[in-house]
C-alpha positions, 0 to 999 in steps of 0.5 A: 450501475456503479462498480466500486472496488471495496477490498483487495486480499494482500497475501501474507505469512504472519497476520500479526506482523503484517497488521503491525506493519500496515497499521503502525508503520504505513498508517492504515486504519484497522477496521476489522479483526475477526477470528472464527476458529483457527482456520479463518481470520480476517484483518481489514485495513483502510488507507486514510481517505480511501473508499477501498481497503485491504484484507489480510489473514487466514482462510482467505482467497488463495495467494502466495505471500509477497505475490501481489505486486503494483498496488498503487496509492495516491497522495496530495504530496509525495514527498510528505508521504515519503517522510512519514513512511521513513519516520515510521521505519518503512524502507521507501525508494527515493521519489522517482519519475519516468523520464519521458525522453528515455522511458526509464525510472530516474530519481526526482520529481517529474511533474504532474502525475509523474512522481512516485515512491515504492515500498514493500511489506514484510512479505514483499508485496509492493506498493507504489505511491503516486502524487495526484495533482489537485487532490484534496 
């Protein structure tokens, strides 16, 4: 039996602001924006090429805005991904890697599977973007 991760709920304080950030700045596709009264709204957004989406809204799973840390995306070219985010106005870290000699994060590309960038949404939910070798 396959178990596929479909959706991750990201707690936010302002749904419209978060929707703009994820769709216009990060480049996620808006799949759904439903409201059922003033107590329920779900906005589902999907990263390009991903089988898993995020959902933001009102009346979803409880969670403190900004409390989700360490969500991770993978890309073919981390430098190109960083340039795209910077161009769209996202505050993003330099390319970083774990120095295998000292076990700490340092700036620069560290080789296969060891190149990352980091950013946060307006509420402080944090994301890592990792370069994945051989990705199409």
